[in-house]
PDB file of N, CA, C, O and CB in Angstrom:
ATOM      1  N   MET A   1      30.028 -84.037 -94.052  1.00  0.00           N
ATOM      2  CA  MET A   1      30.798 -84.988 -94.866  1.00  0.00           C
ATOM      3  C   MET A   1      29.913 -86.057 -95.457  1.00  0.00           C
ATOM      4  O   MET A   1      30.352 -86.784 -96.348  1.00  0.00           O
ATOM      5  CB  MET A   1      31.893 -85.634 -94.040  1.00  0.00           C
ATOM      6  N   ALA A   2      28.701 -86.180 -95.000  1.00  0.00           N
ATOM      7  CA  ALA A   2      27.800 -87.245 -95.375  1.00  0.00           C
ATOM      8  C   ALA A   2      27.469 -87.062 -96.890  1.00  0.00           C
ATOM      9  O   ALA A   2      27.337 -88.070 -97.584  1.00  0.00           O
ATOM     10  CB  ALA A   2      26.486 -87.227 -94.466  1.00  0.00           C
ATOM     11  N   ASP A   3      27.337 -85.895 -97.398  1.00  0.00           N
ATOM     12  CA  ASP A   3      27.044 -85.580 -98.799  1.00  0.00           C
ATOM     13  C   ASP A   3      28.356 -85.708 -99.610  1.00  0.00           C
ATOM     14  O   ASP A   3      28.286 -85.661-100.838  1.00  0.00           O
ATOM     15  CB  ASP A   3      26.421 -84.123 -98.937  1.00  0.00           C
ATOM     16  N   GLU A   4      29.502 -85.860 -99.016  1.00  0.00           N
ATOM     17  CA  GLU A   4      30.907 -85.798 -99.823  1.00  0.00           C
ATOM     18  C   GLU A   4      30.973 -87.243-100.497  1.00  0.00           C
ATOM     19  O   GLU A   4      30.501 -88.253 -99.975  1.00  0.00           O
ATOM     20  CB  GLU A   4      32.373 -85.503 -98.732  1.00  0.00           C
ATOM     21  N   ASP A   5      31.565 -87.206-101.617  1.00  0.00           N
ATOM     22  CA  ASP A   5      31.908 -88.361-102.319  1.00  0.00           C
ATOM     23  C   ASP A   5      32.974 -89.203-101.565  1.00  0.00           C
ATOM     24  O   ASP A   5      33.960 -88.587-101.160  1.00  0.00           O
ATOM     25  CB  ASP A   5      32.380 -87.975-103.676  1.00  0.00           C
ATOM     26  N   PRO A   6      32.902 -90.418-101.348  1.00  0.00           N
ATOM     27  CA  PRO A   6      33.680 -91.153-100.488  1.00  0.00           C
ATOM     28  C   PRO A   6      35.123 -91.213-101.087  1.00  0.00           C
ATOM     29  O   PRO A   6      36.061 -91.389-100.310  1.00  0.00           O
ATOM     30  CB  PRO A   6      33.055 -92.533-100.266  1.00  0.00           C
ATOM     31  N   ALA A   7      35.332 -91.088-102.320  1.00  0.00           N
ATOM     32  CA  ALA A   7      36.643 -91.097-102.932  1.00  0.00           C
ATOM     33  C   ALA A   7      37.350 -89.697-102.561  1.00  0.00           C
ATOM     34  O   ALA A   7      38.564 -89.647-102.363  1.00  0.00           O
ATOM     35  CB  ALA A   7      36.509 -91.323-104.553  1.00  0.00           C
ATOM     36  N   ASP A   8      36.514 -88.557-102.477  1.00  0.00           N
ATOM     37  CA  ASP A   8      37.187 -87.393-101.994  1.00  0.00           C
ATOM     38  C   ASP A   8      37.563 -87.536-100.622  1.00  0.00           C
ATOM     39  O   ASP A   8      38.687 -87.180-100.267  1.00  0.00           O
ATOM     40  CB  ASP A   8      36.396 -86.222-102.152  1.00  0.00           C
ATOM     41  N   ALA A   9      36.686 -88.052 -99.756  1.00  0.00           N
ATOM     42  CA  ALA A   9      36.980 -88.232 -98.349  1.00  0.00           C
ATOM     43  C   ALA A   9      38.283 -89.129 -98.191  1.00  0.00           C
ATOM     44  O   ALA A   9      39.200 -88.760 -97.457  1.00  0.00           O
ATOM     45  CB  ALA A   9      35.724 -88.890 -97.618  1.00  0.00           C
ATOM     46  N   LEU A  10      38.329 -90.203 -98.835  1.00  0.00           N
ATOM     47  CA  LEU A  10      39.427 -90.986 -98.686  1.00  0.00           C
ATOM     48  C   LEU A  10      40.672 -90.401 -99.090  1.00  0.00           C
ATOM     49  O   LEU A  10      41.710 -90.492 -98.434  1.00  0.00           O
ATOM     50  CB  LEU A  10      39.245 -92.114 -99.325  1.00  0.00           C
ATOM     51  N   ALA A  11      40.544 -89.765-100.247  1.00  0.00           N
ATOM     52  CA  ALA A  11      41.786 -89.047-100.706  1.00  0.00           C
ATOM     53  C   ALA A  11      42.243 -88.024 -99.578  1.00  0.00           C
ATOM     54  O   ALA A  11      43.425 -87.978 -99.240  1.00  0.00           O
ATOM     55  CB  ALA A  11      41.500 -88.256-102.125  1.00  0.00           C
ATOM     56  N   ALA A  12      41.345 -87.261 -99.044  1.00  0.00           N
ATOM     57  CA  ALA A  12      41.706 -86.276 -97.847  1.00  0.00           C
ATOM     58  C   ALA A  12      42.302 -87.081 -96.699  1.00  0.00           C
ATOM     59  O   ALA A  12      43.248 -86.592 -96.082  1.00  0.00           O
ATOM     60  CB  ALA A  12      40.367 -85.456 -97.277  1.00  0.00           C
ATOM     61  N   VAL A  13      41.864 -88.174 -96.392  1.00  0.00           N
ATOM     62  CA  VAL A  13      42.531 -89.018 -95.294  1.00  0.00           C
ATOM     63  C   VAL A  13      43.976 -89.409 -95.668  1.00  0.00           C
ATOM     64  O   VAL A  13      44.903 -89.240 -94.876  1.00  0.00           O
ATOM     65  CB  VAL A  13      41.695 -90.356 -95.028  1.00  0.00           C
ATOM     66  N   ALA A  14      44.139 -89.938 -96.904  1.00  0.00           N
ATOM     67  CA  ALA A  14      45.441 -90.216 -97.304  1.00  0.00           C
ATOM     68  C   ALA A  14      46.403 -89.012 -97.417  1.00  0.00           C
ATOM     69  O   ALA A  14      47.590 -89.101 -97.101  1.00  0.00           O
ATOM     70  CB  ALA A  14      45.361 -90.885 -98.539  1.00  0.00           C
ATOM     71  N   ALA A  15      45.869 -87.960 -97.852  1.00  0.00           N
ATOM     72  CA  ALA A  15      46.705 -86.781 -97.774  1.00  0.00           C
ATOM     73  C   ALA A  15      47.083 -86.233 -96.439  1.00  0.00           C
ATOM     74  O   ALA A  15      48.177 -85.696 -96.269  1.00  0.00           O
ATOM     75  CB  ALA A  15      46.083 -85.773 -98.459  1.00  0.00           C
ATOM     76  N   LEU A  16      46.167 -86.363 -95.454  1.00  0.00           N
ATOM     77  CA  LEU A  16      46.530 -86.068 -93.995  1.00  0.00           C
ATOM     78  C   LEU A  16      47.491 -87.004 -93.473  1.00  0.00           C
ATOM     79  O   LEU A  16      48.398 -86.558 -92.771  1.00  0.00           O
ATOM     80  CB  LEU A  16      45.331 -86.100 -93.086  1.00  0.00           C
ATOM     81  N   ARG A  17      47.421 -88.280 -93.720  1.00  0.00           N
ATOM     82  CA  ARG A  17      48.409 -89.235 -93.365  1.00  0.00           C
ATOM     83  C   ARG A  17      49.743 -88.862 -93.942  1.00  0.00           C
ATOM     84  O   ARG A  17      50.716 -88.896 -93.189  1.00  0.00           O
ATOM     85  CB  ARG A  17      48.004 -90.588 -93.808  1.00  0.00           C
ATOM     86  N   ARG A  18      49.887 -88.530 -95.125  1.00  0.00           N
ATOM     87  CA  ARG A  18      51.288 -88.205 -95.694  1.00  0.00           C
ATOM     88  C   ARG A  18      51.874 -86.997 -94.958  1.00  0.00           C
ATOM     89  O   ARG A  18      53.055 -86.941 -94.616  1.00  0.00           O
ATOM     90  CB  ARG A  18      51.226 -87.878 -97.289  1.00  0.00           C
ATOM     91  N   LEU A  19      50.893 -85.948 -94.718  1.00  0.00           N
ATOM     92  CA  LEU A  19      51.329 -84.782 -93.989  1.00  0.00           C
ATOM     93  C   LEU A  19      51.785 -85.081 -92.628  1.00  0.00           C
ATOM     94  O   LEU A  19      52.862 -84.666 -92.201  1.00  0.00           O
ATOM     95  CB  LEU A  19      50.280 -83.806 -93.925  1.00  0.00           C
ATOM     96  N   ALA A  20      50.992 -85.780 -91.961  1.00  0.00           N
ATOM     97  CA  ALA A  20      51.333 -86.223 -90.671  1.00  0.00           C
ATOM     98  C   ALA A  20      52.702 -86.903 -90.607  1.00  0.00           C
ATOM     99  O   ALA A  20      53.504 -86.583 -89.729  1.00  0.00           O
ATOM    100  CB  ALA A  20      50.293 -87.124 -90.191  1.00  0.00           C
ATOM    101  N   ASP A  21      52.977 -87.826 -91.514  1.00  0.00           N
ATOM    102  CA  ASP A  21      54.336 -88.727 -91.497  1.00  0.00           C
ATOM    103  C   ASP A  21      55.469 -87.602 -91.751  1.00  0.00           C
ATOM    104  O   ASP A  21      56.517 -87.589 -91.106  1.00  0.00           O
ATOM    105  CB  ASP A  21      54.373 -90.060 -92.836  1.00  0.00           C
ATOM    106  N   ARG A  22      55.166 -86.699 -92.714  1.00  0.00           N
ATOM    107  CA  ARG A  22      56.273 -85.611 -92.974  1.00  0.00           C
ATOM    108  C   ARG A  22      56.527 -84.842 -91.695  1.00  0.00           C
ATOM    109  O   ARG A  22      57.683 -84.615 -91.336  1.00  0.00           O
ATOM    110  CB  ARG A  22      55.837 -84.544 -94.148  1.00  0.00           C
ATOM    111  N   LEU A  23      55.453 -84.426 -90.979  1.00  0.00           N
ATOM    112  CA  LEU A  23      55.605 -83.607 -89.842  1.00  0.00           C
ATOM    113  C   LEU A  23      56.409 -84.413 -88.827  1.00  0.00           C
ATOM    114  O   LEU A  23      57.421 -83.963 -88.290  1.00  0.00           O
ATOM    115  CB  LEU A  23      54.237 -83.149 -89.289  1.00  0.00           C
ATOM    116  N   GLU A  24      55.918 -85.612 -88.594  1.00  0.00           N
ATOM    117  CA  GLU A  24      56.618 -86.599 -87.616  1.00  0.00           C
ATOM    118  C   GLU A  24      58.158 -86.689 -87.995  1.00  0.00           C
ATOM    119  O   GLU A  24      59.010 -86.355 -87.171  1.00  0.00           O
ATOM    120  CB  GLU A  24      55.914 -88.141 -87.704  1.00  0.00           C
ATOM    121  N   ASP A  25      58.480 -87.130 -89.208  1.00  0.00           N
ATOM    122  CA  ASP A  25      59.770 -87.165 -89.633  1.00  0.00           C
ATOM    123  C   ASP A  25      60.665 -85.899 -89.220  1.00  0.00           C
ATOM    124  O   ASP A  25      61.755 -86.049 -88.669  1.00  0.00           O
ATOM    125  CB  ASP A  25      59.714 -87.338 -91.067  1.00  0.00           C
ATOM    126  N   ALA A  26      60.116 -84.622 -89.530  1.00  0.00           N
ATOM    127  CA  ALA A  26      60.800 -83.449 -89.370  1.00  0.00           C
ATOM    128  C   ALA A  26      60.927 -83.287 -87.761  1.00  0.00           C
ATOM    129  O   ALA A  26      61.982 -82.925 -87.241  1.00  0.00           O
ATOM    130  CB  ALA A  26      60.036 -82.240 -90.127  1.00  0.00           C
ATOM    131  N   ALA A  27      59.838 -83.566 -87.073  1.00  0.00           N
ATOM    132  CA  ALA A  27      59.986 -83.209 -85.638  1.00  0.00           C
ATOM    133  C   ALA A  27      60.881 -84.260 -84.877  1.00  0.00           C
ATOM    134  O   ALA A  27      61.523 -83.899 -83.891  1.00  0.00           O
ATOM    135  CB  ALA A  27      58.547 -83.121 -84.956  1.00  0.00           C
ATOM    136  N   VAL A  28      60.928 -85.567 -85.334  1.00  0.00           N
ATOM    137  CA  VAL A  28      61.791 -86.459 -84.805  1.00  0.00           C
ATOM    138  C   VAL A  28      63.298 -86.099 -85.124  1.00  0.00           C
ATOM    139  O   VAL A  28      64.187 -86.219 -84.281  1.00  0.00           O
ATOM    140  CB  VAL A  28      61.412 -87.786 -85.297  1.00  0.00           C
ATOM    141  N   GLU A  29      63.508 -85.649 -86.405  1.00  0.00           N
ATOM    142  CA  GLU A  29      64.859 -85.345 -86.775  1.00  0.00           C
ATOM    143  C   GLU A  29      65.313 -84.235 -85.895  1.00  0.00           C
ATOM    144  O   GLU A  29      66.444 -84.261 -85.409  1.00  0.00           O
ATOM    145  CB  GLU A  29      64.985 -84.981 -88.255  1.00  0.00           C
ATOM    146  N   GLN A  30      64.406 -83.172 -85.647  1.00  0.00           N
ATOM    147  CA  GLN A  30      64.928 -81.948 -85.005  1.00  0.00           C
ATOM    148  C   GLN A  30      65.102 -82.310 -83.649  1.00  0.00           C
ATOM    149  O   GLN A  30      66.065 -81.799 -83.078  1.00  0.00           O
ATOM    150  CB  GLN A  30      64.027 -80.711 -85.140  1.00  0.00           C
ATOM    151  N   ALA A  31      64.308 -83.155 -82.948  1.00  0.00           N
ATOM    152  CA  ALA A  31      64.524 -83.674 -81.578  1.00  0.00           C
ATOM    153  C   ALA A  31      65.849 -84.339 -81.508  1.00  0.00           C
ATOM    154  O   ALA A  31      66.672 -83.976 -80.667  1.00  0.00           O
ATOM    155  CB  ALA A  31      63.419 -84.658 -81.155  1.00  0.00           C
ATOM    156  N   MET A  32      66.094 -85.278 -82.333  1.00  0.00           N
ATOM    157  CA  MET A  32      67.376 -86.003 -82.197  1.00  0.00           C
ATOM    158  C   MET A  32      68.572 -85.174 -82.540  1.00  0.00           C
ATOM    159  O   MET A  32      69.616 -85.374 -81.919  1.00  0.00           O
ATOM    160  CB  MET A  32      67.379 -87.214 -83.060  1.00  0.00           C
ATOM    161  N   ARG A  33      68.511 -84.213 -83.522  1.00  0.00           N
ATOM    162  CA  ARG A  33      69.554 -83.255 -83.560  1.00  0.00           C
ATOM    163  C   ARG A  33      69.916 -82.356 -82.432  1.00  0.00           C
ATOM    164  O   ARG A  33      71.056 -81.919 -82.277  1.00  0.00           O
ATOM    165  CB  ARG A  33      69.301 -82.504 -84.535  1.00  0.00           C
ATOM    166  N   THR A  34      68.856 -82.077 -81.604  1.00  0.00           N
ATOM    167  CA  THR A  34      69.103 -81.287 -80.364  1.00  0.00           C
ATOM    168  C   THR A  34      69.371 -82.216 -79.101  1.00  0.00           C
ATOM    169  O   THR A  34      69.392 -81.778 -77.951  1.00  0.00           O
ATOM    170  CB  THR A  34      67.847 -80.348 -80.085  1.00  0.00           C
ATOM    171  N   GLY A  35      69.561 -83.473 -79.424  1.00  0.00           N
ATOM    172  CA  GLY A  35      70.106 -84.382 -78.211  1.00  0.00           C
ATOM    173  C   GLY A  35      69.037 -85.112 -77.445  1.00  0.00           C
ATOM    174  O   GLY A  35      69.313 -85.727 -76.415  1.00  0.00           O
ATOM    175  N   TRP A  36      67.845 -85.052 -77.927  1.00  0.00           N
ATOM    176  CA  TRP A  36      66.745 -85.846 -77.252  1.00  0.00           C
ATOM    177  C   TRP A  36      67.215 -87.448 -77.427  1.00  0.00           C
ATOM    178  O   TRP A  36      67.900 -87.792 -78.391  1.00  0.00           O
ATOM    179  CB  TRP A  36      65.154 -85.505 -78.018  1.00  0.00           C
ATOM    180  N   SER A  37      66.817 -88.296 -76.496  1.00  0.00           N
ATOM    181  CA  SER A  37      66.875 -89.632 -76.492  1.00  0.00           C
ATOM    182  C   SER A  37      65.711 -90.333 -77.185  1.00  0.00           C
ATOM    183  O   SER A  37      64.636 -89.772 -77.396  1.00  0.00           O
ATOM    184  CB  SER A  37      66.997 -90.032 -75.186  1.00  0.00           C
ATOM    185  N   TRP A  38      65.993 -91.620 -77.535  1.00  0.00           N
ATOM    186  CA  TRP A  38      64.814 -92.325 -78.131  1.00  0.00           C
ATOM    187  C   TRP A  38      63.654 -92.520 -77.091  1.00  0.00           C
ATOM    188  O   TRP A  38      62.501 -92.492 -77.521  1.00  0.00           O
ATOM    189  CB  TRP A  38      65.266 -93.736 -78.689  1.00  0.00           C
ATOM    190  N   PRO A  39      63.861 -92.698 -75.869  1.00  0.00           N
ATOM    191  CA  PRO A  39      62.745 -92.736 -74.962  1.00  0.00           C
ATOM    192  C   PRO A  39      62.078 -91.453 -74.764  1.00  0.00           C
ATOM    193  O   PRO A  39      60.888 -91.499 -74.453  1.00  0.00           O
ATOM    194  CB  PRO A  39      63.155 -93.228 -73.706  1.00  0.00           C
ATOM    195  N   GLN A  40      62.638 -90.326 -74.890  1.00  0.00           N
ATOM    196  CA  GLN A  40      62.010 -88.883 -74.913  1.00  0.00           C
ATOM    197  C   GLN A  40      61.152 -88.820 -76.175  1.00  0.00           C
ATOM    198  O   GLN A  40      59.994 -88.417 -76.067  1.00  0.00           O
ATOM    199  CB  GLN A  40      63.178 -87.648 -74.943  1.00  0.00           C
ATOM    200  N   VAL A  41      61.605 -89.165 -77.289  1.00  0.00           N
ATOM    201  CA  VAL A  41      60.805 -88.970 -78.459  1.00  0.00           C
ATOM    202  C   VAL A  41      59.714 -90.019 -78.508  1.00  0.00           C
ATOM    203  O   VAL A  41      58.638 -89.746 -79.039  1.00  0.00           O
ATOM    204  CB  VAL A  41      61.661 -89.014 -79.709  1.00  0.00           C
ATOM    205  N   ALA A  42      59.961 -91.273 -77.948  1.00  0.00           N
ATOM    206  CA  ALA A  42      58.913 -92.181 -77.968  1.00  0.00           C
ATOM    207  C   ALA A  42      57.748 -91.683 -77.139  1.00  0.00           C
ATOM    208  O   ALA A  42      56.594 -91.721 -77.566  1.00  0.00           O
ATOM    209  CB  ALA A  42      59.380 -93.487 -77.508  1.00  0.00           C
ATOM    210  N   GLU A  43      58.113 -91.159 -75.798  1.00  0.00           N
ATOM    211  CA  GLU A  43      57.150 -90.725 -75.007  1.00  0.00           C
ATOM    212  C   GLU A  43      56.371 -89.597 -75.514  1.00  0.00           C
ATOM    213  O   GLU A  43      55.150 -89.587 -75.360  1.00  0.00           O
ATOM    214  CB  GLU A  43      57.672 -90.445 -73.848  1.00  0.00           C
ATOM    215  N   ALA A  44      56.966 -88.679 -76.087  1.00  0.00           N
ATOM    216  CA  ALA A  44      56.274 -87.445 -76.818  1.00  0.00           C
ATOM    217  C   ALA A  44      55.314 -88.060 -77.975  1.00  0.00           C
ATOM    218  O   ALA A  44      54.281 -87.447 -78.246  1.00  0.00           O
ATOM    219  CB  ALA A  44      57.494 -86.355 -77.546  1.00  0.00           C
ATOM    220  N   LEU A  45      55.580 -89.058 -78.548  1.00  0.00           N
ATOM    221  CA  LEU A  45      54.841 -89.544 -79.703  1.00  0.00           C
ATOM    222  C   LEU A  45      53.702 -90.621 -79.142  1.00  0.00           C
ATOM    223  O   LEU A  45      52.726 -90.986 -79.798  1.00  0.00           O
ATOM    224  CB  LEU A  45      55.922 -90.247 -80.804  1.00  0.00           C
ATOM    225  N   GLY A  46      53.988 -91.002 -77.955  1.00  0.00           N
ATOM    226  CA  GLY A  46      53.014 -92.031 -77.332  1.00  0.00           C
ATOM    227  C   GLY A  46      53.224 -93.342 -77.942  1.00  0.00           C
ATOM    228  O   GLY A  46      52.256 -94.075 -78.143  1.00  0.00           O
ATOM    229  N   VAL A  47      54.436 -93.704 -78.258  1.00  0.00           N
ATOM    230  CA  VAL A  47      54.800 -95.059 -78.718  1.00  0.00           C
ATOM    231  C   VAL A  47      56.007 -95.464 -78.020  1.00  0.00           C
ATOM    232  O   VAL A  47      56.641 -94.698 -77.294  1.00  0.00           O
ATOM    233  CB  VAL A  47      55.012 -95.138 -80.223  1.00  0.00           C
ATOM    234  N   THR A  48      56.363 -96.836 -78.276  1.00  0.00           N
ATOM    235  CA  THR A  48      57.463 -97.359 -77.544  1.00  0.00           C
ATOM    236  C   THR A  48      58.894 -96.793 -78.172  1.00  0.00           C
ATOM    237  O   THR A  48      58.917 -96.210 -79.256  1.00  0.00           O
ATOM    238  CB  THR A  48      57.363 -98.975 -77.589  1.00  0.00           C
ATOM    239  N   ARG A  49      59.920 -96.995 -77.484  1.00  0.00           N
ATOM    240  CA  ARG A  49      61.254 -96.588 -77.986  1.00  0.00           C
ATOM    241  C   ARG A  49      61.451 -97.466 -79.134  1.00  0.00           C
ATOM    242  O   ARG A  49      61.864 -96.981 -80.188  1.00  0.00           O
ATOM    243  CB  ARG A  49      62.434 -96.718 -76.921  1.00  0.00           C
ATOM    244  N   GLN A  50      61.206 -98.660 -79.036  1.00  0.00           N
ATOM    245  CA  GLN A  50      61.464 -99.600 -80.193  1.00  0.00           C
ATOM    246  C   GLN A  50      60.827 -99.111 -81.374  1.00  0.00           C
ATOM    247  O   GLN A  50      61.518 -98.991 -82.386  1.00  0.00           O
ATOM    248  CB  GLN A  50      60.978-101.004 -79.936  1.00  0.00           C
ATOM    249  N   ALA A  51      59.533 -98.791 -81.402  1.00  0.00           N
ATOM    250  CA  ALA A  51      58.846 -98.325 -82.414  1.00  0.00           C
ATOM    251  C   ALA A  51      59.396 -97.096 -83.209  1.00  0.00           C
ATOM    252  O   ALA A  51      59.483 -97.018 -84.434  1.00  0.00           O
ATOM    253  CB  ALA A  51      57.649 -98.083 -81.918  1.00  0.00           C
ATOM    254  N   VAL A  52      59.728 -96.216 -82.351  1.00  0.00           N
ATOM    255  CA  VAL A  52      60.249 -95.049 -82.909  1.00  0.00           C
ATOM    256  C   VAL A  52      61.640 -95.146 -83.603  1.00  0.00           C
ATOM    257  O   VAL A  52      61.977 -94.515 -84.604  1.00  0.00           O
ATOM    258  CB  VAL A  52      60.296 -94.091 -81.876  1.00  0.00           C
ATOM    259  N   HIS A  53      62.417 -96.071 -82.881  1.00  0.00           N
ATOM    260  CA  HIS A  53      63.710 -96.325 -83.481  1.00  0.00           C
ATOM    261  C   HIS A  53      63.563 -97.127 -84.817  1.00  0.00           C
ATOM    262  O   HIS A  53      64.204 -96.847 -85.830  1.00  0.00           O
ATOM    263  CB  HIS A  53      64.606 -97.095 -82.472  1.00  0.00           C
ATOM    264  N   LYS A  54      62.699 -98.107 -84.731  1.00  0.00           N
ATOM    265  CA  LYS A  54      62.526 -98.924 -86.005  1.00  0.00           C
ATOM    266  C   LYS A  54      62.104 -98.041 -87.129  1.00  0.00           C
ATOM    267  O   LYS A  54      62.598 -98.204 -88.245  1.00  0.00           O
ATOM    268  CB  LYS A  54      61.464-100.065 -85.831  1.00  0.00           C
ATOM    269  N   LYS A  55      61.199 -97.093 -86.891  1.00  0.00           N
ATOM    270  CA  LYS A  55      60.623 -96.314 -87.885  1.00  0.00           C
ATOM    271  C   LYS A  55      61.471 -95.171 -88.450  1.00  0.00           C
ATOM    272  O   LYS A  55      61.300 -94.771 -89.602  1.00  0.00           O
ATOM    273  CB  LYS A  55      59.433 -95.809 -87.375  1.00  0.00           C
ATOM    274  N   HIS A  56      62.423 -94.632 -87.596  1.00  0.00           N
ATOM    275  CA  HIS A  56      63.169 -93.449 -87.971  1.00  0.00           C
ATOM    276  C   HIS A  56      64.698 -93.622 -87.868  1.00  0.00           C
ATOM    277  O   HIS A  56      65.345 -92.692 -88.351  1.00  0.00           O
ATOM    278  CB  HIS A  56      62.734 -92.304 -87.110  1.00  0.00           C
ATOM    279  N   ALA A  57      65.345 -94.571 -87.365  1.00  0.00           N
ATOM    280  CA  ALA A  57      66.820 -94.804 -87.307  1.00  0.00           C
ATOM    281  C   ALA A  57      67.489 -94.697 -88.577  1.00  0.00           C
ATOM    282  O   ALA A  57      68.358 -93.845 -88.767  1.00  0.00           O
ATOM    283  CB  ALA A  57      67.127 -96.108 -86.769  1.00  0.00           C
ATOM    284  N   LYS A  58      67.113 -95.552 -89.489  1.00  0.00           N
ATOM    285  CA  LYS A  58      67.837 -95.628 -90.710  1.00  0.00           C
ATOM    286  C   LYS A  58      67.781 -94.237 -91.576  1.00  0.00           C
ATOM    287  O   LYS A  58      68.760 -93.784 -92.169  1.00  0.00           O
ATOM    288  CB  LYS A  58      67.250 -96.829 -91.521  1.00  0.00           C
ATOM    289  N   ARG A  59      66.687 -93.724 -91.558  1.00  0.00           N
ATOM    290  CA  ARG A  59      66.417 -92.444 -92.301  1.00  0.00           C
ATOM    291  C   ARG A  59      67.413 -91.263 -91.395  1.00  0.00           C
ATOM    292  O   ARG A  59      68.129 -90.431 -91.953  1.00  0.00           O
ATOM    293  CB  ARG A  59      64.540 -92.068 -92.284  1.00  0.00           C
ATOM    294  N   LEU A  60      67.308 -91.368 -90.330  1.00  0.00           N
ATOM    295  CA  LEU A  60      68.190 -90.274 -89.522  1.00  0.00           C
ATOM    296  C   LEU A  60      69.666 -90.511 -89.668  1.00  0.00           C
ATOM    297  O   LEU A  60      70.438 -89.552 -89.666  1.00  0.00           O
ATOM    298  CB  LEU A  60      67.874 -90.294 -87.921  1.00  0.00           C
ATOM    299  N   ILE A  61      70.142 -91.891 -89.810  1.00  0.00           N
ATOM    300  CA  ILE A  61      71.497 -91.985 -89.988  1.00  0.00           C
ATOM    301  C   ILE A  61      71.780 -91.594 -91.426  1.00  0.00           C
ATOM    302  O   ILE A  61      72.855 -91.039 -91.655  1.00  0.00           O
ATOM    303  CB  ILE A  61      71.993 -93.356 -89.636  1.00  0.00           C
ATOM    304  N   ALA A  62      70.941 -91.822 -92.410  1.00  0.00           N
ATOM    305  CA  ALA A  62      71.265 -91.484 -93.823  1.00  0.00           C
ATOM    306  C   ALA A  62      71.343 -89.977 -93.936  1.00  0.00           C
ATOM    307  O   ALA A  62      72.078 -89.480 -94.789  1.00  0.00           O
ATOM    308  CB  ALA A  62      70.188 -92.063 -94.834  1.00  0.00           C
ATOM    309  N   ALA A  63      70.587 -89.186 -93.078  1.00  0.00           N
ATOM    310  CA  ALA A  63      70.627 -87.864 -93.046  1.00  0.00           C
ATOM    311  C   ALA A  63      71.721 -87.191 -92.246  1.00  0.00           C
ATOM    312  O   ALA A  63      71.768 -85.969 -92.106  1.00  0.00           O
ATOM    313  CB  ALA A  63      69.455 -87.479 -92.633  1.00  0.00           C
ATOM    314  N   GLY A  64      72.553 -87.989 -91.753  1.00  0.00           N
ATOM    315  CA  GLY A  64      73.686 -87.571 -91.035  1.00  0.00           C
ATOM    316  C   GLY A  64      73.526 -87.164 -89.638  1.00  0.00           C
ATOM    317  O   GLY A  64      74.398 -86.465 -89.123  1.00  0.00           O
ATOM    318  N   VAL A  65      72.471 -87.542 -88.959  1.00  0.00           N
ATOM    319  CA  VAL A  65      72.134 -87.300 -87.577  1.00  0.00           C
ATOM    320  C   VAL A  65      72.892 -88.146 -86.768  1.00  0.00           C
ATOM    321  O   VAL A  65      72.858 -89.363 -86.950  1.00  0.00           O
ATOM    322  CB  VAL A  65      70.737 -87.474 -87.288  1.00  0.00           C
ATOM    323  N   THR A  66      73.613 -87.605 -85.845  1.00  0.00           N
ATOM    324  CA  THR A  66      74.253 -88.386 -84.811  1.00  0.00           C
ATOM    325  C   THR A  66      73.367 -88.793 -83.736  1.00  0.00           C
ATOM    326  O   THR A  66      72.835 -87.933 -83.035  1.00  0.00           O
ATOM    327  CB  THR A  66      75.341 -87.675 -84.250  1.00  0.00           C
ATOM    328  N   LEU A  67      73.149 -90.117 -83.534  1.00  0.00           N
ATOM    329  CA  LEU A  67      72.178 -90.680 -82.640  1.00  0.00           C
ATOM    330  C   LEU A  67      72.827 -91.080 -81.377  1.00  0.00           C
ATOM    331  O   LEU A  67      73.941 -91.604 -81.393  1.00  0.00           O
ATOM    332  CB  LEU A  67      71.483 -91.837 -83.253  1.00  0.00           C
ATOM    333  N   ARG A  68      72.098 -90.828 -80.145  1.00  0.00           N
ATOM    334  CA  ARG A  68      72.620 -91.090 -78.920  1.00  0.00           C
ATOM    335  C   ARG A  68      72.585 -92.646 -78.783  1.00  0.00           C
ATOM    336  O   ARG A  68      71.720 -93.359 -79.291  1.00  0.00           O
ATOM    337  CB  ARG A  68      71.847 -90.330 -77.820  1.00  0.00           C
ATOM    338  N   ARG A  69      73.626 -93.073 -78.037  1.00  0.00           N
ATOM    339  CA  ARG A  69      73.784 -94.437 -77.664  1.00  0.00           C
ATOM    340  C   ARG A  69      73.200 -94.680 -76.324  1.00  0.00           C
ATOM    341  O   ARG A  69      73.251 -93.806 -75.460  1.00  0.00           O
ATOM    342  CB  ARG A  69      75.202 -94.829 -77.690  1.00  0.00           C
ATOM    343  N   ARG A  70      72.617 -95.895 -76.106  1.00  0.00           N
ATOM    344  CA  ARG A  70      72.123 -96.122 -74.763  1.00  0.00           C
ATOM    345  C   ARG A  70      73.505 -96.440 -73.778  1.00  0.00           C
ATOM    346  O   ARG A  70      74.562 -96.924 -74.183  1.00  0.00           O
ATOM    347  CB  ARG A  70      70.977 -97.444 -74.807  1.00  0.00           C
ATOM    348  N   GLY A  71      73.208 -96.055 -72.471  1.00  0.00           N
ATOM    349  CA  GLY A  71      74.289 -96.377 -71.471  1.00  0.00           C
ATOM    350  C   GLY A  71      75.097 -95.170 -71.344  1.00  0.00           C
ATOM    351  O   GLY A  71      76.063 -95.151 -70.582  1.00  0.00           O
TER     352      GLY A  71
END
């Protein structure tokens, strides 16, 4: 990579981030559609329940996913 143009390397990083985001979105949606809880998803991703909820809840609701309630 040392000989690679920094612009190409940075573009590759940006593309990988977009791909990772799409993969995460799909995996979280699949997990929630199969009944996973926010804490289960958060643990699998290595983040807090609040972080995963903040990032994905609105999109999942818009996609018609029934979200589990606490309690």
